[in-house]
N, C-alpha and C positions, 0 to 999 in steps of 0.2 A: 798268387798270393793265397798263401795259404791259409783256409777258411776253419776258425777254429768255432767247433760248437758247445754251449753250454747246456749242458743237461737240464731239461724244461723243469724241472724240483727245484731245482739250484737257481735256477733266476729268478722263479716263485721267491725263495725264501729271501733270496737277497732283495726284491722289491717289496718284500713285506717289511723288511732290517730299513730298508730305506723309510721308509714311511713314519716316522712321528706317530702318526693316531693309530697305525695299527701292529707298527712291531712292541710295545708293550704286551699285545698279548702272539698265543702259539696256536693258529688254528688249526685245523685239518682243511685239509686238497680245497676244499668248496666253501667261501661264505657262503652263509644264507643274509647273514643280518649282521650288519654298524651301527650298533645307536650309538653315536657320542652327545650327549643329551644338550651339551649345549648349544644343539645345534636346534631343538625339538623334544617332544612326545617319543615321537617313531613309533606309533604303533600300540604304546604299553598302555593302557587306560583300567578305569575299575572292574572289576565283577560282581557281577551283577546277575542274580539267579534268573532263572526263568519265568516266565510270568505267559495266563491263558491266550487265546486267542481274540478277546476284547480288550489285550491290552492296557490288562489290570495290574497297578504293580500292588496291589494285596494279594494278588492271587502267587507275590513272590514267594519262597520260605525265608519267615521269622532270621534267623541264623544269617539268611545270605542279604537282609539289605542295606546294609550299613555299613559296605565295605573300604567306603571313602575313593573317592577315584584320588590317582596320584598327581603329583604335580609341578614344572619345576621351581628351584629353591635352587639363591644362590648364597643357602648356609646362612644367613644373619643369626648372628647373636646379640642380646643383648650389652655384652661389654668388651667386643669388639668390631662390631658392627659388621659387613660383609668380610665373610670369612671366603667363598667360592669355592668350588668344583676342582679336581686335576687336572680336567681337560680344556677348561674356561673359565665365565662365571658360575654357567648352571648344573647342576646335577637334578639327577631326578629324584621326589621326598614322596613316599610313601609314610601317612603318617597316621596312628591313630586318637582313639576320642581320650581325655582323660576319665577313662572310664577300667575301670579291671576285669582282665578278660577278656578288651574289647580286641579284633585285628581288622588289618587293612591290606588290604592282595591288591597287587596293579598285574595286569597277563598282557601275552602279545600271543598271537594264534592265528598259525602259519598252517600248513600241508603237509607231507611227506613226497618229493617225487619218488622214491627209491627207500626201502630200508638198509639200513647199515647203523653203522657210529655217530652219533649225534656230540656233540659238544658244546654247550653253556661257560664263558667264560664271560665276567666281569671284574669291575673293580670298586668297594663298596667300604661304605663305612657305617655304624648303627650309633643312635644317640638317643637318652633320654632328652625330656623337655627343660631347660634349663630352670629353677625356679629362682620365682622371687619371692619379694621381702611375705606378701599377701601367699604364693603359692606352696609356701614353703614345708618339708612336713618335718623338716631339724640338720641335726648334724649324724646323723645313724638311723639305718634301713636298713631292713632284714640284717644278715651278719655285715654289716660295714660301720663302721664309725672312721668320722673322717678323722685324718691325723698327717695334713698336711700331703697325701700320695693318691691314698685308695680313699673316693668319693664314693658319699651313699647316694647319687647318681648312680651309680653302674650296678648299684643294689636292685636299681629303680627297671632297670629293660629285662622284659622275660624273654620274646625270641625271633631269631625268624625264618624265614624258611625259602627255600629255591627249589621248586617245584613243576611236575607237570601236565598234563593232562592228553592221554596217549592213545587213537585207536585205531587198530590196523583196519586192511579190508575187510578179513571176517566178523566187523565188529569184533572183536574182542578188544575190552575199555582197560586203563593201567593207568596208575599213577611215583613216575620213579619220585622219587620225595627224599630230601636233607634235609635236616633242619637241624642250626645254634642255639640250643639253650642254655641263654647265659643265667638266668634264674631258677627252681623250681616255682610251684605255685605259695611257698611258705617266703619268695625272697631272697633265699640263701641259695649263691653264688653255687653254678655248677658247672658252665663251660665246656659241657660235653653236645661231641653231635649226636643226633637221635634221627630215627625211621619209623614209623609207623608200618605194623603188622596188619589192618582193615584196609580199606578200601574207603572213598570218602562216601559220605549219605550226597547223595547225590535227588535231584528236584524228584524225580521219579519216585526214587524211595519212599521221598515225600510228598507224591500227588493228592494223597487225601488226608494232610495232617499235615500244614504251613508251619503247624507251631511244634513239630516235634521235636528239635531243638531252640535254646533261646539264643538271644540277640549276644551271646557273653562266649557261646561252648562254643569249644576248640571244632573250626568247620573241617579241617582236614583230617582230625581223628579224636574224635572228643568222648571218651576213656584215654584219661592219664595213662592208664597197663596197657591201653597200644602202643604206647611210644617206648620203643628197645635204644639203649646207650651202642653209639656204630659199637664204641671200642671203652677200654677201662678208662682210659689215658684223658683229661680235659688237655682241651687244648687253650692258653692264653693269648688273644688277641688285645690288641692296641688301643684300649679305651684312651688314657692320655685321660689319666687323672679328672677335668671334670667336664660336662657334657657341651661346653665351648671351642675345646680344641678338634678335628681335624681331620685322621688321620685315614689314607685309602691304603686297603686292602685288597692283594691279588685270591680269585675263587675262582677254578677251573673247575670244571666237575662235567660225567661225559656215561653216554649209557646206549645201548645196543637196541636198538627197535627189531632185529631181523631175532635176538634171543629173547627179547622184551625182559632185558637185564640191566642193572647200574655196573660200570666198572669203575669208576677210580672217581674218590674230591682230591681235589687241590684247596689245598688254603693255606699263602704266603709257603715257607717251605713246608709246609707238613702234606705229604700227600697218603692217604689213605686208601685200598682199596676195599670196593664194593662190593663185589663180586660174591657174595655168600647172600649180600645182604636183601633177601625177598624183599618182591615186589607184589604183593600182592593182585587178582586178576576181577574182576565182576563175575560173577556167577552167570547173569545172563545178557545175551547181547545186545550191546546200543547200535541202533538206526540211523544212517544221516549224518554219524561222524566220520567217514571212512575217508583216512588217510592224518589222524589229527594228531599234528602238533604244535601244540599252544605248551607256556611255561608261564608260569607267573609264580612272584616273589611275594611274598608278607611275613609282617611284622605283628609279634601277640603282644602287649605290654599285662602284667600280673603286680602293676601297682593304679592305683591312680593318680596316673603320669601319663602323659603321650611321650608316644616312642617311634621313633624316629629310624628308617632303611633309606640310604642312600645310597642311588645308584649314580659313577659319572658314567659308564661307559658299558656299554655288554657288548660281546659278538656271539655270534651263533656259526656253528661250521658242521661238513660232515664228511665222510667219506667215499661220499658216492660219488 
């Protein structure tokens, strides 16, 4: 009998295509983590700043004390009841407080076994909290007036971010970061992808001044001038008219820990080349962070309305 050998890569692709949980992703050869939030939080937790050897939380930087823990959510809304997620009942919800400038952050902590290309994929959606009669800010907000199609809640959503915290064996620490800025600080729709040109302030930077930044300052890059647009073109995502309709978007993001550079970002049908996007490094080396491979997502409100980022699932893969 003649034996037919199927190339390993073809077999791998066929197995992924046959699995409805994985076939919606496009992973690199090795899958490090597959987080389907219908089954739990999979290690995504609240980011909190560092505290001293006494466990004294008063030594945490002020701006890092209230990033709020992520939670599992069935996407319940006042008008339709339970919406549910894309892959089941539950999604991971990251939610701000109803305070202008508040940021919520969820983090996933890994390490690198080798250097190379790393890819983060997720299905996500974003929303402002639906208004009640008591909390409503009216039928116009920012530059949006309700016309039966556009809804003022869309202008009440600020921004969401996908980012990393990376450190190689030489103690060189850096962040690859991409942010969707839905509105500017004046609540005007911008719908642009942006990136920071400075590294994040760290607890070591603020060791002798935990109040260096206020609770509502942007912890990734506090100065708005330090955020640059990826390109000139806005990207129009599907907010879908009101804050209680959930449509899931695909995001795929690659960077290279061998060269400490970005590669590209795909969001639905748009692919953006990020090879020229700078990745600022800290000038001083960090100890105890060898091979750090952290991912975080954050959501930031530019209005006194809670903003939500929902993840249905996430997949992290590498070319090692």
